[in-house]
Structures are given as structure tokens and as C-alpha cells.
VODREN-241214 format. One line per field, with one value per atom (N, C-alpha, C, O): residue number from 1; x, y, z; residue in one letter. Coordinates in steps of 0.2 Angstrom, whole numbers. Layout:
k = c(NUM,...)
X = c(X,...)
Y = c(Y,...)
Z = c(Z,...)
r = c(A,...)
***
This chain:
k = c(1,1,1,1,2,2,2,2,3,3,3,3,4,4,4,4,5,5,5,5,6,6,6,6,7,7,7,7,8,8,8,8,9,9,9,9,10,10,10,10,11,11,11,11,12,12,12,12,13,13,13,13,14,14,14,14,15,15,15,15,16,16,16,16,17,17,17,17,18,18,18,18,19,19,19,19,20,20,20,20,21,21,21,21,22,22,22,22,23,23,23,23,24,24,24,24,25,25,25,25,26,26,26,26,27,27,27,27,28,28,28,28,29,29,29,29,30,30,30,30,31,31,31,31,32,32,32,32,33,33,33,33,34,34,34,34,35,35,35,35,36,36,36,36,37,37,37,37,38,38,38,38,39,39,39,39,40,40,40,40,41,41,41,41,42,42,42,42,43,43,43,43,44,44,44,44,45,45,45,45,46,46,46,46,47,47,47,47,48,48,48,48,49,49,49,49,50,50,50,50,51,51,51,51,52,52,52,52,53,53,53,53,54,54,54,54,55,55,55,55,56,56,56,56,57,57,57,57,58,58,58,58,59,59,59,59,60,60,60,60,61,61,61,61,62,62,62,62,63,63,63,63,64,64,64,64,65,65,65,65,66,66,66,66,67,67,67,67,68,68,68,68,69,69,69,69,70,70,70,70,71,71,71,71,72,72,72,72,73,73,73,73,74,74,74,74,75,75,75,75,76,76,76,76,77,77,77,77,78,78,78,78,79,79,79,79,80,80,80,80,81,81,81,81,82,82,82,82,83,83,83,83,84,84,84,84,85,85,85,85,86,86,86,86,87,87,87,87,88,88,88,88,89,89,89,89,90,90,90,90,91,91,91,91,92,92,92,92,93,93,93,93,94,94,94,94,95,95,95,95,96,96,96,96,97,97,97,97,98,98,98,98,99,99,99,99,100,100,100,100,101,101,101,101,102,102,102,102,103,103,103,103,104,104,104,104,105,105,105,105,106,106,106,106,107,107,107,107,108,108,108,108,109,109,109,109,110,110,110,110,111,111,111,111,112,112,112,112,113,113,113,113,114,114,114,114,115,115,115,115,116,116,116,116,117,117,117,117,118,118,118,118,119,119,119,119,120,120,120,120,121,121,121,121,122,122,122,122,123,123,123,123,124,124,124,124,125,125,125,125,126,126,126,126,127,127,127,127,128,128,128,128,129,129,129,129,130,130,130,130,131,131,131,131,132,132,132,132,133,133,133,133,134,134,134,134,135,135,135,135,136,136,136,136,137,137,137,137,138,138,138,138,139,139,139,139,140,140,140,140,141,141,141,141,142,142,142,142,143,143,143,143,144,144,144,144,145,145,145,145,146,146,146,146,147,147,147,147,148,148,148,148,149,149,149,149,150,150,150,150,151,151,151,151,152,152,152,152,153,153,153,153,154,154,154,154,155,155,155,155,156,156,156,156,157,157,157,157,158,158,158,158,159,159,159,159,160,160,160,160,161,161,161,161,162,162,162,162,163,163,163,163,164,164,164,164,165,165,165,165,166,166,166,166,167,167,167,167,168,168,168,168,169,169,169,169,170,170,170,170,171,171,171,171,172,172,172,172,173,173,173,173,174,174,174,174,175,175,175,175,176,176,176,176,177,177,177,177,178,178,178,178,179,179,179,179,180,180,180,180,181,181,181,181,182,182,182,182,183,183,183,183,184,184,184,184,185,185,185,185,186,186,186,186,187,187,187,187,188,188,188,188,189,189,189,189,190,190,190,190,191,191,191,191,192,192,192,192,193,193,193,193,194,194,194,194,195,195,195,195,196,196,196,196,197,197,197,197,198,198,198,198,199,199,199,199,200,200,200,200,201,201,201,201,202,202,202,202,203,203,203,203,204,204,204,204,205,205,205,205,206,206,206,206,207,207,207,207,208,208,208,208,209,209,209,209,210,210,210,210,211,211,211,211,212,212,212,212,213,213,213,213,214,214,214,214,215,215,215,215,216,216,216,216,217,217,217,217,218,218,218,218,219,219,219,219,220,220,220,220,221,221,221,221,222,222,222,222,223,223,223,223,224,224,224,224,225,225,225,225,226,226,226,226,227,227,227,227,228,228,228,228,229,229,229,229,230,230,230,230,231,231,231,231,232,232,232,232,233,233,233,233,234,234,234,234,235,235,235,235,236,236,236,236,237,237,237,237,238,238,238,238,239,239,239,239,240,240,240,240,241,241,241,241,242,242,242,242,243,243,243,243,244,244,244,244,245,245,245,245,246,246,246,246,247,247,247,247,248,248,248,248,249,249,249,249,250,250,250,250,251,251,251,251,252,252,252,252,253,253,253,253,254,254,254,254,255,255,255,255,256,256,256,256,257,257,257,257,258,258,258,258,259,259,259,259,260,260,260,260,261,261,261,261,262,262,262,262,263,263,263,263,264,264,264,264,265,265,265,265,266,266,266,266,267,267,267,267,268,268,268,268,269,269,269,269,270,270,270,270,271,271,271,271,272,272,272,272,273,273,273,273,274,274,274,274,275,275,275,275)
X = c(162,167,164,161,165,162,167,171,168,173,171,165,176,174,171,171,167,163,167,165,173,177,183,187,183,189,187,182,191,190,192,190,196,198,197,198,196,196,201,202,206,211,210,209,210,209,215,218,217,223,222,218,225,225,232,234,235,242,246,247,249,254,251,255,244,241,237,233,237,233,228,231,222,217,215,212,216,214,207,207,202,195,193,193,192,190,183,179,181,174,170,173,164,160,159,160,156,156,152,153,146,142,145,144,148,152,157,158,161,166,163,167,157,155,153,154,151,149,156,156,161,168,171,174,170,172,169,172,162,159,161,161,164,167,174,177,177,183,189,195,187,192,195,191,200,204,206,210,203,204,211,215,214,220,226,231,225,229,230,235,223,223,227,230,226,228,236,240,239,246,249,254,246,248,248,252,242,241,247,249,248,253,260,264,262,268,269,274,263,263,265,268,262,262,269,271,272,279,284,288,283,288,285,288,279,276,278,275,283,286,281,282,275,270,266,263,267,263,268,273,266,271,267,270,260,257,251,247,249,243,238,240,232,226,222,220,221,216,210,210,204,198,193,194,187,181,177,176,173,169,162,159,161,154,155,158,152,153,150,144,153,151,155,156,158,163,170,170,175,182,184,185,184,185,183,185,177,174,173,173,172,171,164,160,163,156,153,156,147,143,142,142,141,140,146,145,152,158,159,162,157,158,153,155,147,141,140,137,141,139,143,149,142,146,147,153,142,144,149,154,149,155,162,167,161,167,170,176,166,168,171,176,167,170,177,181,178,184,189,195,188,193,195,200,191,193,196,197,197,199,206,207,211,217,220,223,217,219,216,220,210,207,212,213,213,218,224,227,227,234,233,237,228,227,226,228,222,220,226,228,229,234,241,244,243,249,248,252,242,240,240,243,238,238,245,247,250,257,260,264,259,262,259,263,253,250,252,254,253,256,263,265,267,274,274,278,270,270,268,271,263,261,266,267,270,275,281,285,283,289,288,294,282,282,284,283,289,292,289,291,282,278,273,270,272,267,260,257,257,250,246,247,241,236,230,227,228,221,216,215,211,205,199,196,198,194,187,185,183,177,171,165,173,168,172,178,168,170,176,177,181,187,187,189,185,185,189,189,192,196,202,206,202,208,208,213,202,202,206,210,205,209,216,220,218,225,228,234,225,227,228,233,223,223,230,234,231,238,244,249,243,249,250,255,245,246,251,252,253,258,255,257,249,245,238,236,234,227,223,224,217,212,205,204,201,195,189,190,183,177,177,177,175,176,171,173,166,162,163,159,168,170,171,175,169,171,177,177,182,188,188,188,188,188,191,192,193,195,190,189,187,181,182,178,189,190,188,186,188,187,180,180,176,170,165,162,164,159,152,150,149,143,144,139,150,151,151,150,151,151,144,142,140,133,133,128,137,137,141,139,147,152,154,160,150,152,153,149,158,159,155,153,155,151,156,154,163,167,174,175,178,184,189,191,192,198,204,203,210,216,216,214,218,218,224,229,223,229,230,234,225,226,229,228,234,238,237,241,231,230,236,238,238,243,250,254,251,257,257,263,252,252,249,251,244,241,246,246,251,256,260,263,261,265,262,265,255,251,248,246,247,243,247,251,246,249,247,241,251,250,243,240,241,234,228,224,229,223,223,218,229,230,226,223,228,225,217,214,215,208,205,199,208,206,206,201,210,211,207,203,208,205,198,194,195,188,185,179,188,185,183,177,186,184,184,189,178,178,180,179,183,184,181,180,180,178,185,190,185,191,192,198,187,189,193,198,191,195,202,206,203,209,213,219,210,214,216,222,212,213,219,223,220,225,231,236,231,237,238,244,233,234,233,237,229,228,230,230,231,232,227,227,221,216,209,208,204,197,193,194,189,186,179,176,175,168,168,173,163,163,164,167,161,161,168,170,173,180,185,191,182,187,191,197,188,192,197,202,195,199,205,211,205,211,215,221,212,216,220,226,216,219,225,230,224,230,236,242,235,240,244,250,240,243,247,252,244,248,254,259,254,261,265,271,263,268,271,277,267,269,274,278,274,279,286,290,286,293,296,293,303,307,304,304,303,300,306,304,312,317,318,318,318,318,312,313,307,301,302,300,304,305,310,308,315,320,318,320,315,312,307,308,302,298,301,300,306,309,313,312,316,320,315,315,310,304,301,299,300,296,300,298,307,311,308,308,306,303,297,296,292,286,287,284,292,294,297,295,301,304,299,299,294,289,285,283,283,279,282,279,289,292,293,293,292,292,286,286,280,274,269,264,269,263,262,256,267,267,264,259,266,264,256,253,254,247,243,238,245,241,241,235,246,246,241,237,241,237,230,225,228,221,219,214,224,222,221,216,225,223,216,213,214,207,202,197,204,199,199,193,204,205,202,199,203,200,192,189,190,183,180,174,183,181,179,174,183,181,174,170,173,167,161,156,162,157,155,150,160,159,156,155,155,151,156,154,163,168,168,168,169,170,178,182,179,186,188,185,192,194,202,205,205,212,213,209,218,219,227,229)
Y = c(339,342,343,338,349,350,353,358,352,355,362,364,366,372,371,366,377,376,376,373,379,380,375,376,370,366,359,357,354,347,345,340,350,348,354,360,352,357,355,349,360,359,362,368,358,360,359,354,364,364,365,369,361,361,359,354,364,363,361,365,355,353,348,345,347,342,346,350,344,346,340,335,341,337,339,344,334,335,332,325,335,333,332,337,326,325,327,324,331,332,326,321,326,320,320,325,314,313,317,319,320,324,331,333,334,340,339,344,334,333,332,335,329,329,336,338,341,347,351,355,350,353,351,354,344,341,344,345,346,349,356,358,359,366,365,371,359,359,357,357,356,354,347,343,346,340,338,342,333,331,329,330,325,323,328,328,333,338,342,344,344,348,345,348,338,334,334,335,334,334,341,341,346,353,354,356,352,352,349,352,343,339,342,342,344,348,354,356,358,364,362,365,356,354,351,351,349,346,351,349,357,362,367,372,365,369,366,361,369,367,367,364,370,371,364,363,360,354,348,347,344,338,331,326,331,325,327,332,323,324,319,313,320,316,317,322,311,312,308,302,311,308,311,316,308,310,315,315,319,324,321,324,316,313,305,301,304,298,293,294,287,282,283,278,288,289,292,298,288,290,294,300,290,293,288,283,290,286,290,296,287,290,293,289,299,301,296,294,294,289,292,288,298,301,300,298,301,300,293,292,288,281,279,275,281,278,282,279,288,292,291,294,288,287,293,294,298,304,308,311,308,311,307,311,301,297,299,300,300,302,309,310,313,320,321,324,317,316,314,316,308,305,309,308,314,318,325,329,326,333,332,330,335,334,337,334,344,347,342,342,340,336,329,328,326,320,322,318,327,329,330,328,334,335,329,328,324,318,314,312,312,307,309,305,315,318,320,319,322,323,317,317,311,305,303,302,303,302,306,304,313,317,317,318,316,315,309,310,303,298,298,296,301,303,307,306,313,317,314,315,310,306,301,301,298,294,298,295,303,307,312,314,314,320,317,311,321,318,319,321,318,318,313,311,310,304,306,311,302,303,297,291,299,294,294,299,289,288,287,282,292,291,289,293,282,279,279,274,284,285,282,283,278,275,272,270,271,267,270,276,266,268,264,258,268,264,268,274,264,267,271,268,277,281,281,282,281,280,274,275,269,263,264,262,267,268,273,272,278,283,280,281,275,272,268,268,264,260,264,262,271,275,279,283,279,282,278,272,281,278,273,268,276,272,273,278,268,268,265,260,269,266,267,273,262,262,259,255,262,259,252,251,247,240,238,233,241,239,243,242,247,251,246,241,248,244,246,252,242,244,240,234,244,240,245,251,241,245,244,238,249,248,248,247,249,250,244,246,238,232,229,223,232,230,227,221,230,228,225,220,229,226,222,221,221,216,220,217,227,231,234,237,234,237,244,246,248,256,258,263,256,259,256,257,251,247,252,256,250,254,251,246,255,252,250,247,251,247,246,250,241,239,244,246,246,251,248,245,249,248,252,258,249,253,258,256,263,268,273,278,274,279,277,280,272,270,263,260,259,253,248,244,248,244,245,241,251,254,252,250,252,251,245,242,242,235,230,226,229,224,224,219,230,231,229,228,228,226,219,217,216,210,204,206,198,193,193,196,190,192,189,193,183,181,185,186,186,190,197,200,200,207,207,211,202,201,200,203,197,196,203,205,206,213,218,222,218,222,220,223,214,211,210,211,207,206,211,209,216,221,218,219,213,210,215,217,216,221,217,211,221,218,223,229,221,226,228,224,233,235,230,229,227,221,216,213,214,209,211,207,217,220,220,218,222,222,215,214,211,204,201,196,203,201,205,203,210,214,220,222,221,226,233,237,234,240,239,234,245,244,242,237,246,244,245,249,241,241,241,237,247,248,249,251,249,251,259,262,262,268,273,278,271,276,276,280,271,271,274,274,276,279,285,284,290,296,294,297,290,289,286,287,281,277,282,281,286,290,295,296,298,303,300,303,293,290,289,290,287,287,293,294,298,305,308,311,307,309,305,308,299,295,297,298,299,302,308,310,312,319,319,323,313,312,310,310,308,306,313,318,312,317,318,313,324,325,323,321,324,323,315,313,311,304,301,296,304,301,303,298,309,311,306,304,305,300,293,290,291,284,283,278,288,287,287,283,292,292,286,284,282,276,271,267,270,265,265,260,271,271,271,271,269,269,263,264,258,252,254,253,258,260,265,265,270,275,272,274,266,263,259,259,256,252,257,256,263,267,270,271,272,274,269,271,263,257,256,254,257,255,261,260,266,271,274,275,276,280,274,276,268,263,262,261,261,260,266,264,272,277,277,279,276,276,271,272,265,259,261,259,264,267,271,271,276,280,277,279,271,267,264,263,262,259,264,263,270,276,276,277,276,277,272,273,265,260,259,257,262,263,267,267,272,276,272,274,267,263,259,259,257,254,259,258,265,271,272,273,270,271,265,264,260,253,248,243,249,244,239,241,233,228,227,226,227,227,220,218,217,210,210,213,204,203,199,194,200,196,194,191)
Z = c(56,52,45,42,42,36,31,34,25,20,18,19,16,13,7,4,5,-1,-8,-13,-7,-13,-14,-18,-10,-10,-8,-5,-10,-9,-2,1,2,9,13,11,19,25,29,32,31,35,42,43,47,54,58,58,62,65,73,75,76,84,87,86,90,93,87,82,87,81,77,73,77,73,67,69,61,56,54,52,54,52,45,44,40,33,32,33,31,30,23,20,21,14,13,16,8,6,5,2,6,5,-3,-6,-5,-12,-16,-22,-13,-16,-17,-23,-12,-13,-18,-22,-18,-23,-30,-35,-31,-38,-40,-46,-36,-38,-40,-45,-36,-37,-44,-47,-45,-51,-57,-62,-56,-62,-64,-69,-58,-59,-62,-63,-63,-66,-61,-63,-55,-50,-50,-53,-47,-47,-40,-37,-37,-30,-29,-24,-34,-34,-35,-31,-39,-40,-33,-31,-31,-24,-18,-14,-18,-12,-13,-8,-19,-20,-18,-14,-20,-18,-10,-7,-7,0,4,9,2,6,5,10,-1,-2,2,4,3,7,14,18,17,24,25,31,20,21,24,28,22,24,30,31,32,37,44,47,47,54,60,65,59,64,64,69,59,59,60,57,65,67,65,63,65,64,60,61,55,50,51,51,52,52,46,45,43,37,38,40,37,38,33,29,33,29,33,39,29,31,34,38,31,32,35,32,41,44,39,36,37,32,26,22,25,19,22,25,21,22,16,16,10,3,-2,-2,-5,-10,-16,-16,-22,-28,-29,-27,-31,-33,-37,-42,-36,-39,-47,-51,-48,-54,-59,-65,-56,-60,-61,-67,-57,-59,-64,-69,-64,-67,-74,-78,-74,-80,-86,-86,-91,-96,-100,-103,-100,-103,-100,-103,-93,-89,-91,-93,-91,-93,-99,-100,-105,-111,-111,-114,-108,-108,-104,-106,-99,-95,-100,-100,-103,-107,-113,-116,-115,-121,-119,-123,-112,-110,-107,-102,-112,-110,-103,-100,-102,-96,-90,-84,-90,-85,-84,-78,-89,-89,-86,-82,-88,-85,-77,-73,-75,-68,-64,-58,-67,-63,-63,-57,-69,-68,-65,-62,-67,-64,-57,-52,-55,-48,-44,-38,-46,-43,-41,-35,-46,-45,-40,-35,-41,-36,-29,-24,-29,-22,-18,-12,-22,-18,-16,-11,-21,-19,-13,-9,-13,-8,-1,4,-1,5,8,14,3,5,8,12,5,6,12,15,13,19,25,27,28,34,40,46,40,46,46,40,52,52,49,51,45,43,46,44,50,53,49,48,47,43,49,52,49,54,49,46,48,43,46,49,45,48,43,44,38,33,28,28,22,17,13,13,11,7,1,1,-5,-11,-17,-17,-20,-26,-23,-20,-25,-22,-15,-12,-12,-4,-2,3,-5,-2,-3,1,-9,-11,-6,-3,-4,1,7,11,9,16,16,21,10,10,11,13,9,9,16,16,20,27,31,30,37,41,46,48,49,54,52,49,54,52,58,61,59,63,60,57,59,55,59,63,57,60,57,51,61,60,54,50,52,47,40,36,40,34,29,30,23,17,13,12,12,8,2,2,-4,-10,-16,-15,-21,-27,-33,-35,-35,-39,-47,-51,-49,-56,-60,-66,-58,-62,-59,-60,-56,-53,-57,-56,-62,-68,-65,-67,-60,-57,-51,-48,-49,-43,-36,-31,-36,-30,-30,-35,-25,-24,-26,-30,-24,-25,-31,-34,-31,-35,-41,-44,-44,-50,-56,-57,-60,-66,-71,-71,-77,-83,-88,-93,-87,-91,-86,-82,-88,-84,-85,-91,-79,-80,-76,-71,-78,-74,-68,-68,-62,-56,-56,-53,-59,-60,-55,-56,-50,-45,-39,-33,-39,-34,-32,-28,-34,-32,-34,-30,-40,-42,-39,-39,-37,-34,-27,-25,-23,-16,-13,-8,-16,-14,-13,-9,-18,-18,-12,-10,-9,-3,3,8,3,9,9,14,3,2,-1,-5,1,-3,-10,-12,-15,-22,-24,-28,-23,-25,-22,-25,-16,-13,-16,-17,-17,-20,-27,-29,-31,-38,-37,-42,-33,-32,-30,-33,-26,-23,-29,-29,-34,-39,-45,-49,-47,-53,-53,-58,-47,-46,-41,-39,-39,-35,-29,-26,-26,-20,-14,-12,-11,-5,2,2,6,13,18,16,24,29,33,32,36,40,45,46,48,53,50,53,44,40,39,40,37,35,41,41,47,53,56,58,55,57,53,55,46,42,43,39,47,48,43,42,39,33,36,33,41,44,51,54,55,62,67,70,66,71,68,63,69,67,74,78,75,81,80,75,86,85,84,86,81,79,85,85,91,97,100,104,98,100,95,96,89,84,87,86,89,91,97,97,101,107,105,107,100,97,93,94,89,85,89,89,94,99,103,104,105,108,104,106,97,93,92,92,91,89,95,94,101,108,108,110,107,107,102,103,96,91,93,92,96,98,103,105,107,112,110,114,104,101,98,97,97,94,86,82,84,78,72,67,74,70,69,63,74,74,70,66,71,67,60,56,58,51,48,42,51,48,48,43,53,53,47,44,46,41,34,30,34,27,25,19,30,28,27,23,32,31,25,23,22,16,9,3,10,4,-1,-7,2,-2,-6,-12,-2,-5,-11,-16,-9,-14,-21,-26,-20,-25,-29,-35,-26,-29,-33,-39,-30,-34,-40,-45,-39,-45,-51,-56,-49,-54,-57,-63,-53,-56,-57,-61,-53,-53,-60,-62,-63,-70,-75,-79,-75,-80,-78,-83,-72,-70,-73,-76,-71,-74,-81,-84,-85,-92,-95,-99,-92,-94,-92,-96,-87,-86,-91,-94,-93,-99,-105,-109,-106,-112,-112,-117,-106,-106,-107,-110,-105,-107,-114,-117,-118,-125,-129,-134,-126,-130,-129,-133,-123,-122,-127,-129,-130,-135,-141,-144,-142,-148,-147,-151,-141,-139,-140,-142,-138,-138,-146,-148,-150,-158,-160,-167,-156,-159,-161,-164,-160,-162,-156,-150,-158,-153,-151,-156,-145,-142,-140,-135,-144,-142,-143,-146,-139,-139,-145,-146,-149,-155,-155,-160)
r = c(M,M,M,M,S,S,S,S,P,P,P,P,N,N,N,N,A,A,A,A,S,S,S,S,T,T,T,T,F,F,F,F,F,F,F,F,D,D,D,D,V,V,V,V,Q,Q,Q,Q,R,R,R,R,R,R,R,R,D,D,D,D,Q,Q,Q,Q,V,V,V,V,A,A,A,A,T,T,T,T,I,I,I,I,V,V,V,V,V,V,V,V,A,A,A,A,D,D,D,D,S,S,S,S,A,A,A,A,T,T,T,T,R,R,R,R,E,E,E,E,E,E,E,E,L,L,L,L,R,R,R,R,K,K,K,K,Q,Q,Q,Q,G,G,G,G,G,G,G,G,S,S,S,S,I,I,I,I,H,H,H,H,W,W,W,W,E,E,E,E,F,F,F,F,A,A,A,A,Q,Q,Q,Q,L,L,L,L,L,L,L,L,N,N,N,N,E,E,E,E,M,M,M,M,R,R,R,R,T,T,T,T,D,D,D,D,N,N,N,N,S,S,S,S,V,V,V,V,R,R,R,R,V,V,V,V,I,I,I,I,V,V,V,V,L,L,L,L,T,T,T,T,G,G,G,G,A,A,A,A,K,K,K,K,D,D,D,D,G,G,G,G,E,E,E,E,F,F,F,F,W,W,W,W,V,V,V,V,P,P,P,P,P,P,P,P,L,L,L,L,A,A,A,A,A,A,A,A,V,V,V,V,R,R,R,R,D,D,D,D,A,A,A,A,A,A,A,A,H,H,H,H,S,S,S,S,R,R,R,R,A,A,A,A,H,H,H,H,R,R,R,R,T,T,T,T,N,N,N,N,T,T,T,T,A,A,A,A,S,S,S,S,L,L,L,L,W,W,W,W,R,R,R,R,T,T,T,T,F,F,F,F,T,T,T,T,G,G,G,G,V,V,V,V,T,T,T,T,I,I,I,I,A,A,A,A,H,H,H,H,Q,Q,Q,Q,A,A,A,A,L,L,L,L,A,A,A,A,E,E,E,E,I,I,I,I,E,E,E,E,K,K,K,K,P,P,P,P,V,V,V,V,V,V,V,V,A,A,A,A,R,R,R,R,V,V,V,V,N,N,N,N,G,G,G,G,D,D,D,D,A,A,A,A,V,V,V,V,G,G,G,G,T,T,T,T,G,G,G,G,A,A,A,A,S,S,S,S,V,V,V,V,L,L,L,L,F,F,F,F,N,N,N,N,C,C,C,C,D,D,D,D,L,L,L,L,S,S,S,S,V,V,V,V,A,A,A,A,V,V,V,V,E,E,E,E,D,D,D,D,A,A,A,A,V,V,V,V,I,I,I,I,A,A,A,A,D,D,D,D,H,H,H,H,H,H,H,H,M,M,M,M,S,S,S,S,M,M,M,M,G,G,G,G,D,D,D,D,L,L,L,L,P,P,P,P,K,K,K,K,W,W,W,W,S,S,S,S,T,T,T,T,N,N,N,N,F,F,F,F,G,G,G,G,M,M,M,M,V,V,V,V,P,P,P,P,G,G,G,G,D,D,D,D,G,G,G,G,G,G,G,G,L,L,L,L,A,A,A,A,L,L,L,L,A,A,A,A,P,P,P,P,L,L,L,L,H,H,H,H,M,M,M,M,P,P,P,P,P,P,P,P,M,M,M,M,R,R,R,R,M,M,M,M,K,K,K,K,E,E,E,E,F,F,F,F,L,L,L,L,M,M,M,M,L,L,L,L,A,A,A,A,K,K,K,K,P,P,P,P,Y,Y,Y,Y,T,T,T,T,A,A,A,A,R,R,R,R,E,E,E,E,F,F,F,F,A,A,A,A,D,D,D,D,Q,Q,Q,Q,G,G,G,G,I,I,I,I,I,I,I,I,N,N,N,N,Y,Y,Y,Y,A,A,A,A,V,V,V,V,P,P,P,P,R,R,R,R,E,E,E,E,Q,Q,Q,Q,L,L,L,L,D,D,D,D,A,A,A,A,K,K,K,K,V,V,V,V,D,D,D,D,E,E,E,E,L,L,L,L,V,V,V,V,S,S,S,S,R,R,R,R,L,L,L,L,L,L,L,L,A,A,A,A,R,R,R,R,S,S,S,S,S,S,S,S,Y,Y,Y,Y,A,A,A,A,L,L,L,L,A,A,A,A,W,W,W,W,T,T,T,T,K,K,K,K,R,R,R,R,V,V,V,V,A,A,A,A,N,N,N,N,R,R,R,R,Q,Q,Q,Q,A,A,A,A,V,V,V,V,A,A,A,A,H,H,H,H,M,M,M,M,N,N,N,N,M,M,M,M,T,T,T,T,A,A,A,A,D,D,D,D,A,A,A,A,A,A,A,A,S,S,S,S,A,A,A,A,Y,Y,Y,Y,E,E,E,E,L,L,L,L,V,V,V,V,T,T,T,T,F,F,F,F,L,L,L,L,T,T,T,T,H,H,H,H,E,E,E,E,L,L,L,L,L,L,L,L,D,D,D,D,E,E,E,E,G,G,G,G,Q,Q,Q,Q,K,K,K,K,L,L,L,L,T,T,T,T,L,L,L,L,E,E,E,E)
***
């Protein structure tokens, strides 16, 4: 599976199933440099699929084995990029509004979304995983939120702490006990998919060679159900998630933006302390 050169996603259709393939992190970094926003594009794509009656089930997966959805390393580590992003109003609008609309669309779309987690899910990837309806992951995939990692994650540690405003604060509390959730977010504690499956947070963690068979099984069983019954069942089942997102998502995004702005003070040599 490989994404188109001009978009963050490649949509592959077969029968009544649409597979959304997320571009690998290197490709996404190039698209980001061109001014693209993966959050904004994901929101638009989901809203288009919501009214496409030829699609009954959606599968979400990564283009590169080993990566389901992870942040581009340059975007995480490059302080110059961070500063440019924090001072670009249009970029901030697409990012934070796109995050909110994308998660709303993922929760509201009246079609089952199956996460085929073929690799690590970090940051937005972990939040998107929490917002899918069913999930199958390779058992050694890493699931983490990098926003407050500050050196504790081998690959994706940030150079300053950020509020998890891309869905983590809105969705992790729906899936994890409070103290475990706060360790996951506040200390960026990583888990394997096997650990998440054993805790009942995701549906299945399987060896890599069994991933497609398990996803195909779930998709076939979904297609055998009434599309109307599935749509209404998902809609009612997600009322709690939608209500929680409505209560928390905007505030979380706003506070992440505040951490961007306070980091500007640090860039100017000022010491940021609580008083």
C-alpha cells in the first residue's frame, strides 16, 4: 500500500469497503512543508465518506508496516519548525480546528471504522485508534502519547511539554482507568498493543502474519449485518464519546495552543514558572 504523492491519504475501494491508508511519516513531513494539514484533510475525507452510500465499512491503516500513524520526527524535534508553526495563524487554524472536526467526524460517521494497526500509534495515531469502532493490532506495536514525553520516548520525545490537544485528553479517559490514563498522558508511558488488548482497551493483538486475516474476518461479519442497524447502533453507542469530546476537545486544543505560546517566552530567554 502506498499513498498518493499529493495527499496524506490513499483511499482504496473494494466492493463496499473503503480502506484509508495513512501516508508514512517521511511523506507526511514533505507534505507538511508544502503547507498541508493531515488533520484538516482527514476531517474532509471522513465527511465525504459519511454520505457515500457505496461505502459500508471503513478500514484505517498505515502505508508502511511498523507505522500505523506516528508524528514526523522533524515536526517533533525541530524547534525551528515548532516556532514557525506556532506563529502561523492559518496553520494553527487548520491543525486545531481540523483535529476537532476529524474526531467529531470519526465518532459521528454512521459506518463502522476498523483500525488495522500495522505498526506504532503515537500521538494523534493513538487518539485516532481510541476513536475507531473495532481494532486489530500487531502485538508488538507501540501505543503512546508523545506530547509530554520530554525525553522519555526513544523516538518521539518532544523538546518541550505540550498539552495533549489532538484528542488524547478527549478520548483516553473513555478507555483507561483514571490513574493509568494520567500516567499515559502526563508521563508519556508507552504500551504495546498486546498490553492494551490484555487490558481490554483494544479488541485484538495478533502476530503480524495474522493481521489481515483477523481484519478481513471482522469486516466480513460487519458486512453481513444490516447497514441501517449498524448505523443506528453506532450512533447511539457513541453518544457518550461525542458528549465527552464536546466537553473536552476544544479546551484541550486551546491549552495546547497556550503551551505553544508560553514556549515563545522560553524562546525569548524568559523563565516560565508557576507563581
